[in-house]
C-alpha positions in Angstrom: -25.6 -20.1 28.2 -23.7 -21.8 25.4 -22.8 -24.6 27.6 -25.7 -25.4 29.2 -27.3 -25.8 25.4 -25.0 -28.7 24.8 -25.5 -30.0 27.8 -29.5 -30.1 26.9 -28.9 -31.4 23.6 -27.2 -34.3 24.9 -30.5 -35.6 25.8 -31.4 -36.1 22.2 -27.6 -37.4 21.3 -28.3 -39.8 24.3 -31.5 -41.0 22.6 -29.7 -42.2 19.5 -28.5 -44.8 21.8 -31.5 -46.8 22.2 -31.5 -48.7 19.1 -32.6 -52.6 18.4 -29.6 -53.9 16.3 -30.9 -56.5 13.0 -28.2 -58.8 11.3 -29.2 -59.7 8.0 -28.9 -62.8 6.1 -26.3 -62.1 3.9 -23.9 -60.2 6.3 -23.1 -59.3 9.2 -23.2 -55.4 10.0 -21.7 -53.1 12.6 -23.6 -52.7 15.7 -26.9 -49.8 15.5 -26.9 -50.2 11.8 -30.2 -51.3 11.0 -31.6 -50.0 14.4 -34.9 -52.2 14.2 -36.1 -51.1 10.7 -37.4 -53.6 8.3 -34.5 -55.4 6.8 -31.7 -52.2 4.9 -29.4 -53.9 2.7 -26.3 -51.9 1.5 -27.2 -51.6 -2.7 -23.5 -53.1 -3.3 -24.6 -56.4 -1.5 -27.5 -57.6 -3.5 -26.1 -59.1 -7.0 -26.5 -62.8 -5.7 -30.0 -62.5 -4.1 -32.9 -63.7 -5.9 -36.2 -63.2 -3.5 -37.6 -60.6 -1.4 -35.6 -59.6 1.8 -36.4 -60.6 5.1 -34.6 -59.5 8.3 -34.7 -60.0 12.4 -37.0 -57.0 12.5 -40.3 -56.5 10.2 -43.1 -53.9 9.9 -45.0 -56.9 12.3 -42.8 -56.5 15.1 -41.3 -52.7 14.8 -43.2 -49.4 14.0 -45.9 -50.3 16.6 -45.6 -46.9 18.6 -44.6 -43.5 18.8 -41.3 -44.7 20.8 -40.3 -47.0 18.2 -41.2 -44.6 15.5 -38.7 -42.1 17.6 -35.9 -44.9 17.8 -35.9 -45.1 13.9 -35.4 -41.8 13.2 -32.7 -41.5 15.7 -30.9 -44.3 13.8 -31.4 -41.9 10.7 -29.6 -39.2 12.4 -26.7 -41.6 13.3 -26.2 -42.9 9.5 -25.1 -39.3 8.6 -22.6 -39.1 11.7 -18.9 -39.2 11.5 -18.8 -42.1 14.2 -18.7 -44.1 10.8 -14.8 -43.9 9.2 -16.4 -44.3 6.1 -18.5 -40.9 6.0 -15.0 -39.5 3.8 -17.3 -36.3 2.7 -14.1 -34.6 3.5 -12.2 -36.2 0.8 -14.0 -35.3 -2.0 -14.9 -31.7 -0.1 -11.1 -30.9 0.9 -8.6 -33.2 -0.9 -10.0 -33.3 -4.0 -9.7 -29.2 -3.9 -6.9 -27.1 -3.9 -7.5 -26.5 0.0 -5.7 -30.0 0.8 -3.9 -32.9 0.1 -4.1 -36.5 1.8 -1.6 -35.8 4.2 -0.5 -38.6 6.7 1.8 -41.3 5.9 2.7 -42.3 2.4 1.5 -45.6 2.6 -1.3 -45.3 4.3 -5.1 -44.8 2.5 -3.3 -44.5 -0.7 -6.9 -44.6 -2.2 -7.2 -41.2 -1.1 -4.4 -40.3 -3.4 -6.1 -41.3 -6.8 -9.0 -39.1 -5.6 -6.9 -36.2 -5.2 -5.0 -36.6 -8.7 -8.5 -37.6 -10.2 -6.8 -40.9 -11.4 -9.4 -43.1 -9.2 -11.2 -45.9 -10.8 -14.0 -47.3 -9.8 -12.6 -50.3 -7.5 -11.6 -47.3 -5.5 -12.2 -48.5 -1.7 -13.1 -44.6 -0.8 -15.5 -44.3 -3.3 -17.3 -48.1 -2.6 -17.3 -47.1 1.2 -19.0 -43.8 0.9 -21.6 -44.6 -1.6 -22.4 -48.1 0.9 -22.6 -45.3 3.6 -24.6 -42.9 2.1 -26.9 -45.4 0.8 -27.4 -46.8 3.9 -28.6 -43.5 5.1 -30.9 -42.7 2.6 -32.2 -46.7 3.5 -33.0 -46.0 6.9 -34.9 -42.6 5.8 -36.6 -44.4 3.1 -38.1 -46.6 5.8 -38.9 -44.4 8.1 -40.9 -42.7 5.6 -42.9 -45.5 4.3 -43.4 -46.8 7.7 -44.0 -43.9 10.3 -47.6 -43.0 8.5 -49.3 -46.3 9.8 -47.8 -45.7 13.2 -50.7 -44.7 16.1 -49.1 -41.4 17.0 -50.0 -37.4 17.8 -50.0 -36.2 13.9 -47.6 -33.6 14.8 -44.9 -35.5 16.1 -45.5 -38.1 13.2 -45.2 -35.3 10.4 -41.8 -33.8 12.3 -40.5 -37.3 12.4 -41.3 -38.0 8.5 -39.8 -34.4 7.9 -36.8 -35.0 9.4 -36.0 -38.2 7.3 -37.0 -36.2 4.3 -34.6 -33.6 5.0 -31.7 -36.1 5.8 -32.4 -38.2 2.4 -32.1 -34.8 0.9 -29.3 -34.0 2.3 -27.5 -37.4 1.8 -28.7 -37.2 -2.1 -27.3 -33.6 -2.5 -24.2 -34.6 -1.6 -24.5 -38.0 -4.0 -25.3 -36.1 -6.9 -22.5 -33.4 -6.6 -19.7 -36.6 -6.0 -21.1 -38.7 -8.7 -23.6 -37.0 -10.8 -26.1 -39.3 -12.4 -27.0 -41.8 -9.2 -30.2 -44.5 -8.4 -32.9 -42.5 -6.9 -34.0 -44.8 -4.3 -37.3 -44.0 -2.6 -38.8 -46.8 -1.2 -37.6 -49.6 1.5 -34.9 -51.8 -0.6 -37.4 -55.1 -0.1 -37.6 -56.3 -3.5 -35.6 -56.8 -6.4 -37.7 -54.0 -8.3 -36.3 -51.4 -5.4 -33.5 -52.7 -5.4 -32.7 -52.1 -9.0 -33.2 -49.0 -9.5 -31.9 -47.3 -12.9 -29.9 -43.8 -12.5 -31.4 -40.6 -12.8 -30.1 -37.5 -14.3 -28.9 -34.8 -12.3 -31.7 -32.3 -12.6 -34.0 -35.5 -11.8 -32.2 -36.1 -8.5 -32.5 -32.3 -7.8 -36.3 -32.4 -8.2 -36.6 -35.1 -5.8 -34.4 -33.2 -3.2 -36.1 -30.1 -3.5 -39.4 -32.3 -3.2 -38.3 -33.8 0.1 -36.9 -30.2 1.6 -40.0 -28.7 0.4 -42.2 -30.9 2.2 -39.9 -31.2 5.1 -40.0 -27.3 5.3 -43.8 -27.1 5.8 -43.5 -29.8 9.2 -40.8 -29.0 10.6 -40.8 -26.8 13.7 -38.7 -23.5 14.3 -37.2 -24.5 17.2 -37.2 -27.6 19.7 -37.4 -28.0 23.4 -34.6 -28.8 25.6 -34.0 -32.4 25.3 -34.7 -32.2 21.0 -31.6 -29.6 20.3 -29.7 -31.1 17.4 -32.7 -32.2 15.1 -33.8 -30.7 11.9 -35.5 -27.4 11.6 -37.8 -25.8 9.4 -34.6 -23.2 9.0 -32.5 -26.1 7.9 -34.6 -27.1 5.3 -35.3 -23.7 3.7 -31.8 -23.3 3.8 -31.1 -26.3 1.6 -33.5 -25.4 -0.4 -31.6 -22.3 -1.2 -28.6 -24.4 -1.6 -29.6 -26.3 -3.6 -31.2 -23.7 -5.7 -28.1 -21.8 -5.8 -26.5 -25.2 -7.1 -28.6 -25.1 -10.0 -28.0 -21.2 -10.6 -32.1 -20.7 -9.6 -30.6 -17.3 -8.3 -34.1 -15.7 -7.4 -35.5 -18.9 -6.0 -32.0 -19.3 -3.6 -32.9 -15.6 -2.4 -36.7 -15.9 -1.5 -35.5 -19.0 0.2 -32.4 -17.6 2.2 -34.9 -14.8 2.9 -37.1 -17.0 4.7 -35.0 -18.3 6.5 -33.6 -15.0 8.2 -37.4 -14.1 8.5 -37.4 -16.6 10.9 -35.2 -14.4 13.4 -33.2 -16.8 15.4 -29.7 -17.0 13.5 -27.1 -14.5 14.1 -23.1 -14.5 13.7 -21.2 -15.5 16.8 -19.1 -12.2 17.7 -15.8 -14.4 17.7 -15.5 -16.5 14.4 -13.2 -19.3 15.8 -15.8 -20.1 18.7 -18.0 -22.0 15.7 -15.5 -25.1 16.2 -15.6 -25.2 20.0 -17.2 -27.6 22.1 -18.9 -24.4 24.4 -20.7 -23.3 21.4 -22.1 -26.4 19.6 -25.6 -25.4 18.6 -25.2 -21.6 18.5 -27.2 -19.1 16.9 -24.7 -19.3 13.9 -25.4 -23.1 13.0 -28.6 -24.1 11.0 -27.7 -27.7 10.8 -25.3 -29.4 12.9 -24.5 -33.3 12.9 -24.4 -34.2 16.3 -21.8 -36.4 18.5 -21.1 -37.7 21.7 -18.3 -39.5 22.6 -18.1 -42.2 25.3 -20.8 -44.3 24.1 -21.7 -47.7 23.1 -22.3 -48.2 20.3 -19.9 -45.1 19.3 -21.3 -41.9 18.6 -18.6 -39.7 19.0 -16.5 -38.2 15.6 -13.8 -40.3 14.1 -12.6 -36.9 12.2 -10.6 -35.8 15.5 -8.3 -38.9 14.8 -8.1 -38.3 11.3 -6.8 -34.4 11.3 -5.0 -34.9 14.5 -1.1 -34.8 14.6 0.5 -38.2 15.5 1.9 -37.1 18.7 -1.9 -36.9 20.1 -2.9 -40.0 18.6 -3.8 -38.9 15.1 -3.6 -39.7 11.5 -2.6 -36.0 10.0 -4.8 -36.4 7.1 -6.7 -33.3 5.3 -3.3 -31.5 5.2 -4.1 -27.8 4.4 -2.2 -26.5 1.0 0.2 -23.4 0.8 -2.3 -22.2 -1.6 -5.0 -22.2 0.9 -3.0 -20.5 3.3 -1.6 -17.6 0.9 -5.4 -17.1 0.2 -6.0 -15.4 3.6 -5.4 -11.5 3.5 -2.8 -10.0 5.1 -2.2 -6.2 6.2 0.2 -4.1 4.7 2.4 -4.3 8.3 1.8 -8.5 8.1 -0.9 -8.8 10.2 -3.4 -11.8 9.2 -7.1 -12.5 8.7 -8.0 -14.0 12.3 -10.0 -16.9 10.4 -6.5 -18.5 9.4 -5.2 -19.3 13.1 -8.5 -20.8 13.7 -8.5 -23.1 10.6 -4.8 -24.1 9.9 -2.2 -25.4 12.2 1.0 -23.2 11.1 4.3 -22.9 12.4 5.2 -21.6 15.9 1.4 -20.3 16.2 -0.5 -21.4 19.0 -2.1 -25.1 18.7 -5.1 -26.6 20.7 -2.9 -27.8 24.2 -1.2 -24.5 25.1 2.0 -25.4 22.6 2.8 -24.0 19.6 2.4 -26.0 16.7 5.1 -27.3 14.5 5.9 -27.4 10.8 7.1 -31.3 11.2 3.8 -32.5 12.2 2.3 -32.6 8.5 3.9 -33.3 5.3 2.5 -29.4 4.2 3.8 -27.8 6.9 0.1 -27.3 8.2 -2.9 -29.3 10.1 -6.3 -28.5 10.0 -7.7 -27.1 13.2 -11.5 -27.3 13.3 -13.0 -30.4 13.8 -10.1 -31.4 16.4 -10.3 -31.0 20.3 -7.7 -30.3 22.9 -6.2 -33.4 24.7 -8.0 -32.0 27.9 -11.4 -32.6 25.9 -10.7 -35.7 24.1 -7.0 -37.8 25.2 -5.0 -39.5 22.4 -6.1 -42.6 23.4 -9.2 -41.9 22.7 -8.8 -39.5 20.0 -10.8 -41.2 17.4 -14.2 -40.9 19.6 -14.5 -37.2 20.0 -17.4 -35.0 21.2 -17.3 -32.1 18.3 -20.4 -31.6 16.4 -19.9 -30.9 12.5 -21.9 -27.9 11.2 -22.7 -28.4 7.9 -24.6 -25.2 7.2 -23.6 -22.3 9.2 -25.4 -18.2 8.8 -22.1 -17.0 7.3 -22.2 -19.6 4.4 -26.2 -18.7 4.1 -25.1 -14.8 3.8 -22.4 -15.7 1.3 -24.5 -18.0 -1.0 -27.2 -14.8 -0.6 -24.4 -12.4 -1.9 -23.6 -14.6 -4.9 -27.4 -15.4 -5.5 -27.6 -11.2 -5.6 -24.8 -10.4 -7.5 -25.9 -12.4 -10.4 -29.1 -11.2 -10.2 -27.4 -7.3 -10.4 -28.3 -6.4 -7.1 -24.7 -5.0 -6.0 -25.0 -3.3 -3.2 -27.2 -6.2 -1.6 -24.4 -8.5 -2.1 -21.9 -6.0 -0.6 -24.1 -5.9 2.6 -24.4 -9.8 2.9 -20.8 -10.0 1.9 -19.4 -7.2 4.2 -21.1 -8.9 7.1 -19.2 -11.8 7.2 -15.9 -9.8 6.5 -16.8 -7.5 9.6 -17.5 -10.6 11.7 -14.2 -11.9 11.1 -12.1 -8.2 11.4 -14.3 -7.8 14.6 -12.4 -11.2 15.6 -9.1 -10.0 15.7 -7.4 -9.5 18.8 -6.6 -6.2 19.6 -6.9 -3.4 17.0 -7.1 -4.6 13.5 -5.1 -2.7 11.0 -7.6 -0.2 8.9 -6.5 -2.5 5.8 -7.1 -5.9 7.0 -10.9 -7.1 6.0 -11.8 -3.5 5.0 -15.5 -3.4 3.3 -15.9 -4.4 -0.2 -17.2 -1.3 -1.8 -16.8 -2.3 -6.1 -20.3 -2.9 -7.7 -18.3 -4.7 -11.1 -20.4 -7.7 -11.1 -16.9 -9.9 -11.9 -14.8 -8.3 -9.2 -17.7 -9.0 -6.8 -18.1 -12.5 -8.2 -14.2 -13.1 -7.7 -14.2 -11.5 -4.1 -17.3 -13.4 -3.1 -15.6 -16.6 -4.1 -12.6 -16.0 -2.6 -14.2 -15.5 0.8 -16.0 -18.7 0.6 -12.8 -20.2 0.2 -11.4 -18.5 3.6 -14.4 -18.1 5.5 -15.4 -22.4 4.8 -11.9 -23.4 4.9 -11.6 -27.1 5.6 -15.5 -27.9 6.3 -15.9 -29.7 3.2 -17.6 -27.5 0.6 -14.3 -26.3 -1.5 -14.4 -28.7 -4.4 -18.2 -28.8 -4.5 -18.3 -24.6 -4.9 -15.3 -25.2 -7.5 -17.2 -27.5 -9.6 -20.4 -25.6 -9.7 -18.6 -22.4 -10.5 -17.7 -23.9 -14.2 -14.9 -25.2 -15.8 -12.7 -22.0 -16.4 -12.8 -21.6 -12.5 -12.4 -25.4 -11.4 -9.5 -26.1 -13.9 -7.6 -23.1 -13.2 -7.5 -23.8 -9.8 -7.3 -28.1 -9.5 -4.4 -28.0 -12.3 -3.6 -30.0 -15.2 -5.0 -33.5 -13.5 -8.1 -31.9 -13.9 -10.4 -32.2 -16.8 -14.2 -30.8 -16.2 -15.7 -32.7 -18.9 -14.1 -36.1 -17.5 -13.4 -35.1 -14.0 -15.8 -33.3 -12.4 -17.7 -36.7 -11.4 -16.1 -39.5 -9.8 -16.8 -42.7 -11.0 -19.8 -45.2 -9.5 -18.6 -48.0 -7.6 -17.9 -51.0 -9.7 -19.9 -53.3 -7.0 -23.1 -51.3 -7.5 -22.7 -51.5 -11.2 -21.9 -54.8 -10.8 -25.3 -55.8 -8.4 -28.2 -53.2 -10.1 -29.2 -54.9 -13.2 -30.7 -51.5 -14.4 -27.1 -49.8 -14.6 -25.8 -50.4 -18.4 -21.7 -50.5 -18.5 
């Protein structure tokens, strides 16, 4: 049944290819960047512009019917995919944390090392590229939100499309605010100097907009979709993101309320086997709450580049995002040496089965380990096409929601409810053990001590979500003591929590004061 769901969801992913390409009068962009929208400009490319912007398409020639509105929102989805190598959220989420190092050839992508060591400055290319990438998605979403209301079409579809765009805008700002802190809150099409040169908003202000977008999205998005639209944003995704945004602000009661609303929808559940979350045959499963879609073999490309970033060199990969010994040691082992099955589903380690029927070799990685998630066997993606993977990226899983709910319950003094949610995740991990698991492996947590339970939940998040690009953001939201202990002497919470704004943005945006 799961494989059928994938084939059906490919209908939506194929729709992402039906786009119009526009060119700017400032630079030539990659194919499928503007997607028939009013001209969208990267915010870093406006320093010499003194007049309102014009492009190949405008609202006079586009946004005339429901088909064009759907093309436009498909372009917004495409803007957050890992088809674009500038989508390096993994650098900030994993490499900046204690879970991974840059990996790869020592001389390749050296700017990642500066991020890992917290010495990156405002001219760092990785920082600039990710900023530009994310504001491109925001710009596309802004165009949809501004222009679709006037399109003559059925109201339910119109509202849904706008809701999808608001979700993606909120998701993009959520990433930005957790990487950079204060950021320009751009909410309108970039057509005038006033819309381009937007001052920095403080962190609470950005979260306020995130919550507004998600609340409005949740009110109009469907609980599920027909077969041709599987993969689009749902009401459950918007509610789960509201819960996550609340959790990051330590608004525990609000987070619990949103997570309960997600569960009340009655459509999410843990997959019986943990490793199946990261296999092509189980895409868009019952555990997936928000999943970024990829489809290989398209022109322009809609496949995932993660396959190539993380694969070993023998398979045409660059072996980046190499897991650390610290991460490997975080997985539980029984008194007789059996290991949490999530380890070998997450990390390739010496002598253990790899993806192609062979055994992993420690020599494939400078740390002796490689991430196993986000990669496909050669039978699905050949080494010559490694950068065009078919595997989706799951940003929000039901297991993540259970652990966030456990954390919120613990912080409000509800230890029993916290343990109930935590142990659901551990029980699934235990059930994923091949054979009969030892009694002391992944046993239920019984402590009701708030501090011990907090530490246990934090450790569980690390192993359950290993290499899924969440770790750094968890560490920093947990505060100075935890972050500095995990990230070492290179990291000072007060001065290094947020990365510097790109110099190109500071130079171009006249409202940002040096």
